[in-house]
C-alpha positions as CSV (number, residue, x, y, z in Angstrom):
1,X,201.4,20.2,111.9
2,X,202.2,23.9,112.1
3,X,205.6,25.4,112.6
4,X,205.6,29.1,113.6
5,X,208.5,31.4,114.3
6,X,208.3,33.1,117.7
7,X,211.2,35.6,118.2
8,X,214.3,33.5,117.4
9,X,212.7,30.1,117.9
10,X,210.4,27.8,116.0
11,X,207.4,26.4,117.8
12,X,205.7,23.2,116.7
13,X,202.0,22.7,117.1
14,X,199.4,20.1,115.9
15,X,196.8,21.5,113.6
16,X,194.0,19.8,115.3
17,X,192.2,22.5,117.2
18,X,189.0,21.8,115.3
19,X,189.1,18.0,115.9
20,X,187.1,16.9,118.9
21,X,188.9,15.0,121.6
22,X,187.7,11.4,122.3
23,X,186.4,10.8,125.7
24,X,184.5,8.0,127.6
25,X,180.9,8.6,128.3
26,X,180.2,9.3,132.0
27,X,177.1,7.1,131.7
28,X,179.4,4.0,131.4
29,X,181.8,5.2,134.0
30,X,178.9,5.6,136.5
31,X,177.8,2.0,135.8
32,X,181.3,0.8,136.7
33,X,181.4,3.0,139.8
34,X,178.5,1.1,141.3
35,X,179.3,-1.7,143.9
36,X,181.2,-4.4,142.1
37,X,179.6,-7.3,143.9
38,X,176.1,-7.8,145.2
39,X,174.7,-11.0,146.6
40,X,171.5,-10.5,144.6
41,X,173.2,-9.6,141.3
42,X,171.8,-11.5,138.4
43,X,173.8,-13.4,135.8
44,X,172.7,-10.8,133.2
45,X,174.0,-7.9,135.4
46,X,177.3,-9.6,135.9
47,X,177.7,-10.2,132.2
48,X,176.7,-6.6,131.4
49,X,179.4,-5.3,133.8
50,X,182.0,-7.6,132.3
51,X,181.0,-6.5,128.8
52,X,181.2,-2.8,129.7
53,X,184.5,-3.3,131.5
54,X,186.1,-4.9,128.4
55,X,184.8,-2.1,126.2
56,X,186.1,0.6,128.6
57,X,189.5,-1.0,128.5
58,X,189.5,-0.9,124.7
59,X,188.3,2.7,124.6
60,X,191.0,3.8,127.1
61,X,193.7,2.0,125.0
62,X,192.5,3.7,121.8
63,X,192.6,7.2,123.5
64,X,196.0,6.6,124.9
65,X,197.3,5.4,121.5
66,X,196.0,8.5,119.8
67,X,197.6,10.8,122.4
68,X,200.9,8.9,122.1
69,X,200.8,9.4,118.3
70,X,200.2,13.1,118.8
71,X,203.2,13.4,121.1
72,X,205.3,11.4,118.7
73,X,204.4,13.7,115.8
74,X,205.5,16.7,117.8
75,X,208.7,15.0,118.9
76,X,209.6,14.1,115.3
77,X,208.8,17.6,114.0
78,X,210.9,19.2,116.7
79,X,213.8,17.0,115.7
80,X,213.3,18.0,112.0
81,X,213.3,21.7,113.0
82,X,216.6,21.2,114.9
83,X,218.3,19.3,112.1
84,X,216.9,21.6,109.3
85,X,217.2,24.9,111.1
86,X,219.2,26.5,108.2
87,X,216.4,25.6,105.8
88,X,213.8,27.3,108.0
89,X,216.1,30.3,108.4
90,X,217.5,30.6,104.9
91,X,215.6,28.5,102.4
92,X,215.7,25.4,100.3
93,X,219.3,25.8,99.3
94,X,220.3,25.0,102.9
95,X,218.3,21.8,103.2
96,X,220.6,19.2,104.8
97,X,220.7,15.4,104.2
98,X,218.6,13.7,106.8
99,X,217.4,10.1,107.2
100,X,214.6,8.5,109.2
101,X,217.2,6.4,111.0
102,X,219.0,9.6,112.2
103,X,215.8,11.1,113.6
104,X,214.7,7.7,115.2
105,X,218.1,7.6,117.0
106,X,217.7,11.1,118.4
107,X,214.2,10.6,119.7
108,X,214.9,7.0,120.9
109,X,212.2,5.4,118.7
110,X,212.2,2.7,116.0
111,X,212.7,3.9,112.5
112,X,209.4,2.2,111.4
113,X,207.6,4.3,113.9
114,X,209.0,7.5,112.6
115,X,208.2,6.4,109.0
116,X,204.5,5.7,110.0
117,X,204.2,9.1,111.8
118,X,205.6,11.0,108.7
119,X,203.6,9.1,106.1
120,X,200.9,11.3,104.5
121,X,201.5,14.1,107.0
122,X,202.0,17.7,106.1
123,X,203.4,20.7,107.9
124,X,202.6,24.4,107.4
125,X,205.8,26.5,107.9
126,X,206.8,30.1,107.3
127,X,208.3,28.8,104.0
128,X,205.2,27.0,102.8
129,X,203.5,23.7,103.2
130,X,205.6,20.5,102.9
131,X,205.1,16.8,103.3
132,X,207.1,15.6,106.3
133,X,209.0,13.3,104.0
134,X,210.3,16.3,102.1
135,X,212.8,16.9,104.9
136,X,214.3,13.4,104.5
137,X,216.7,13.4,101.6
138,X,220.0,11.8,100.6
139,X,223.1,13.8,100.3
140,X,225.4,14.8,97.4
141,X,229.1,15.4,98.2
142,X,230.5,18.9,98.0
143,X,234.1,19.8,97.1
144,X,234.9,20.6,100.7
145,X,233.8,17.2,101.9
146,X,230.4,18.2,103.3
147,X,227.1,17.0,101.9
148,X,224.3,18.9,100.2
149,X,220.8,17.7,100.3
150,X,219.7,16.0,97.0
151,X,216.5,18.0,97.1
152,X,218.4,21.3,97.2
153,X,220.5,20.2,94.2
154,X,217.3,19.3,92.3
155,X,215.9,22.8,93.0
156,X,219.1,24.4,91.8
157,X,219.0,22.4,88.6
158,X,215.4,23.4,88.1
159,X,216.3,27.1,88.6
160,X,219.2,26.9,86.2
161,X,216.9,25.5,83.5
162,X,214.3,28.1,84.2
163,X,216.8,30.9,83.7
164,X,218.7,29.4,80.7
165,X,218.8,30.9,77.2
166,X,216.1,29.1,75.3
167,X,218.2,29.4,72.1
168,X,221.2,27.8,73.9
169,X,219.9,25.6,76.7
170,X,222.2,24.0,79.3
171,X,223.3,20.5,78.6
172,X,223.8,18.1,81.5
173,X,227.6,18.6,81.2
174,X,227.1,22.4,81.4
175,X,224.9,21.9,84.5
176,X,227.7,19.7,86.0
177,X,230.2,22.5,85.4
178,X,228.0,25.1,87.0
179,X,227.4,22.9,90.1
180,X,231.1,22.1,90.3
181,X,231.8,25.9,90.4
182,X,229.3,26.1,93.3
183,X,231.3,23.3,95.1
184,X,228.8,20.5,94.4
185,X,230.6,17.4,93.4
186,X,228.1,15.7,91.1
187,X,228.3,13.3,88.2
188,X,226.7,13.8,84.8
189,X,224.5,10.7,85.2
190,X,223.2,12.1,88.5
191,X,222.3,15.4,86.9
192,X,220.5,13.4,84.2
193,X,218.6,11.4,86.8
194,X,217.6,14.5,88.8
195,X,216.6,16.3,85.6
196,X,214.4,13.3,84.6
197,X,212.9,13.2,88.1
198,X,211.9,16.9,87.6
199,X,210.3,16.0,84.2
200,X,212.8,18.3,82.4
201,X,213.6,17.4,78.8
202,X,217.1,17.0,77.5
203,X,218.7,20.2,76.2
204,X,218.3,19.1,72.6
205,X,214.5,19.0,73.1
206,X,214.4,22.3,75.1
207,X,216.1,24.4,72.4
208,X,213.9,27.1,70.8
209,X,214.5,28.5,67.3
210,X,213.5,32.1,66.6
């Protein structure tokens, strides 16, 4: 998928311009367009027509299914853009908590359908290339009662560690205090879990001696 900004809006497109569209060969359609019944039609001709008719029905079903999947992908991505508008406008710190179930309700589809559509799919945006599942994240409570996306909190922890004093690295408790000062209500164990998910060592192992 591709998301491009046009004036003040974001436009969603499928990145499939170089993928040929499936179509049914006109040769088979012309066979089926011939008179359906002839008094002198042989058993072999009748069986051939029935065989082609069955294959044409399968082909049409496959083409319709692919087109439906294309429409569903665009519908899901448009919903993500609406829900994550602040991320697209302002960056990762403004990513909101979002669930597959919430998107499914908005576009009137089953959650499993949304999950299949998002699985293994990527989107090119003005802020980089992301897997669609990147936009679905749990929330962490803020002091004012709102929620902050867990992914945004992880990125903040990563940035804090990147900018820390190597001789005096931030402990998990210190990171908790920084996040609390930024109105993120988070427990020390959650910070430790996010730090481990980011493959960041504990402060005792990050310390550098000069």
